[in-house]
C-alpha positions in Angstrom: -2.2 8.3 15.9 -2.6 11.0 18.5 -6.0 11.7 20.1 -6.0 15.2 18.6 -5.5 13.8 15.0 -8.5 12.9 12.9 -8.4 9.4 11.3 -7.8 9.4 7.6 -10.9 10.2 5.6 -12.1 7.9 2.9 -12.4 9.4 -0.6 -15.9 10.1 -1.7 -17.2 7.0 -3.6 -20.5 7.3 -5.6 -23.4 5.5 -3.9 -23.8 3.4 -7.1 -20.3 2.0 -6.5 -20.7 1.2 -2.7 -21.5 -2.4 -1.8 -22.7 -4.0 1.4 -20.8 -6.8 2.9 -17.1 -7.7 3.3 -14.6 -6.1 1.0 -11.2 -7.2 -0.3 -8.7 -4.6 0.8 -5.5 -3.8 -1.1 -2.7 -1.9 0.6 -1.0 0.5 -1.8 2.4 2.2 -1.2 4.2 4.7 -3.4 7.7 5.8 -2.4 9.1 6.9 -5.8 11.9 4.7 -7.1 11.8 2.5 -4.0 8.4 0.9 -3.5 5.6 1.3 -6.0 2.5 -0.8 -5.3 -0.4 0.4 -7.5 -3.6 -0.6 -9.2 -3.6 -0.8 -13.0 -7.4 -1.2 -13.2 -10.4 -2.1 -11.1 -13.5 -0.4 -9.7 -12.9 0.6 -6.1 -15.8 0.3 -3.7 -13.9 2.4 -1.1 -10.5 4.1 -0.8 -8.9 5.3 2.4 -5.8 7.6 2.3 -3.5 6.8 5.2 -0.8 9.3 4.5 1.1 10.8 1.5 2.5 7.5 0.4 0.0 4.9 1.6 -3.7 4.1 0.9 -6.1 1.2 1.1 -8.4 0.4 -1.8 -11.3 -1.9 -1.3 -13.2 -4.1 -3.8 -16.6 -5.7 -3.6 -16.9 -9.5 -4.1 -16.7 -10.4 -7.8 -14.7 -7.3 -8.8 -11.6 -7.8 -10.8 -8.5 -5.7 -10.4 -4.8 -5.6 -11.4 -2.3 -5.1 -8.6 1.2 -4.2 -9.6 4.2 -4.4 -7.2 7.6 -3.1 -7.9 10.4 -2.5 -5.4 14.1 -1.7 -5.6 17.1 -1.3 -3.4 20.6 0.2 -4.0 21.5 -2.7 -6.3 18.4 -2.6 -8.6 14.9 -4.1 -8.9 14.0 -6.5 -6.1 10.5 -7.4 -7.2 8.4 -6.8 -10.3 5.1 -8.6 -10.2 1.5 -8.2 -11.4 -1.5 -10.1 -10.2 -5.0 -9.9 -11.7 -7.4 -10.9 -9.0 -11.1 -11.5 -8.5 -12.3 -10.3 -5.1 -14.2 -13.2 -3.4 -17.4 -13.3 -1.3 -17.4 -14.8 2.2 -17.2 -18.6 2.1 -15.5 -18.7 -1.3 -12.1 -20.3 -1.7 -9.2 -17.9 -2.3 -5.4 -17.7 -2.6 -3.5 -15.4 -0.3 -1.4 -12.5 -1.7 0.8 -10.1 0.1 -0.9 -6.8 0.8 -4.4 -8.2 -0.2 -6.8 -9.1 2.6 -8.1 -11.7 2.8 -6.9 -12.7 -0.6 -8.7 -13.5 -3.9 -9.0 -15.7 -6.9 -5.8 -15.1 -8.8 -6.6 -15.1 -12.5 -3.1 -14.0 -13.7 0.3 -13.8 -12.0 3.5 -12.7 -13.8 6.9 -12.1 -12.3 9.8 -10.1 -13.8 9.5 -6.8 -15.6 9.5 -8.3 -19.2 6.4 -10.3 -18.5 4.7 -7.6 -16.4 5.3 -5.1 -19.3 3.9 -7.7 -21.8 0.8 -8.1 -19.7 0.4 -4.4 -19.4 0.5 -4.2 -23.3 -2.4 -6.7 -23.4 -4.4 -4.6 -20.9 -3.8 -1.6 -23.1 -5.0 -3.5 -26.2 -8.3 -4.4 -24.3 -8.8 -0.8 -23.5 -8.2 0.1 -27.1 -11.3 -2.1 -27.9 -13.3 0.2 -25.7 -13.6 -2.5 -23.0 -12.8 -1.9 -19.4 -10.3 -4.6 -18.4 -12.2 -5.1 -15.1 -15.1 -6.4 -17.3 -13.0 -8.7 -19.5 -13.7 -12.4 -19.4 -11.8 -14.1 -16.5 -11.0 -17.0 -18.8 -9.0 -14.5 -20.9 -6.8 -13.6 -17.9 -6.2 -17.3 -17.2 -5.3 -17.8 -20.9 -2.9 -14.8 -20.8 -1.3 -16.2 -17.6 -0.8 -19.7 -19.1 0.7 -18.4 -22.4 3.1 -15.9 -20.7 4.2 -18.6 -18.2 4.9 -21.0 -21.0 6.7 -18.4 -23.1 4.1 -18.6 -25.9 2.3 -15.8 -27.7 -1.1 -15.2 -26.2 -4.2 -14.6 -28.4 -5.5 -11.1 -28.4 -8.8 -10.4 -26.6 -11.5 -9.6 -29.2 -14.8 -7.8 -29.2 -16.6 -11.0 -30.2 -15.0 -12.8 -27.2 -16.2 -10.0 -25.0 -19.7 -10.1 -26.3 -19.8 -13.9 -25.8 -18.6 -13.4 -22.2 -21.3 -10.8 -21.5 -24.0 -13.1 -22.8 -22.7 -16.0 -20.8 -22.5 -13.9 -17.7 -26.1 -12.7 -18.1 -27.5 -16.3 -18.0 -25.3 -17.9 -15.4 -25.5 -17.2 -11.6 
């Protein structure tokens, strides 16, 4: 960056969504039909636009987000992957992921477009219940991961399951 250029400005984020402390940063890239790294859901604490095709979204500890990566070359798709990740607090254990710093707790990982597409359909179904997928029970994302990995049909997320998760979350630290 030249000295005369201003650094990229962060998008305005409501004060209610800003958090103190270390954030998990996700590098996003969009070069149509070549590299498409994007977020399917998640509540950003901050977002910085780097240029027309790159940005960095940041998440507070405990936030859950879905990170989709797709890339192709002259011969077709090279990668098609989705990870649903919980951002971790300092001192918590985490797994590393490309383009996610420092990493996070991986709740779901699917590779290959058929499985990614199937996981996206389950996310759509959760939204159809009126539930933000970022608020869904982490155990459900693990269930979805295990069933898709084994080639079995996952159970649908239900309103009752969500209510039970909200009650459990309200009484546990």
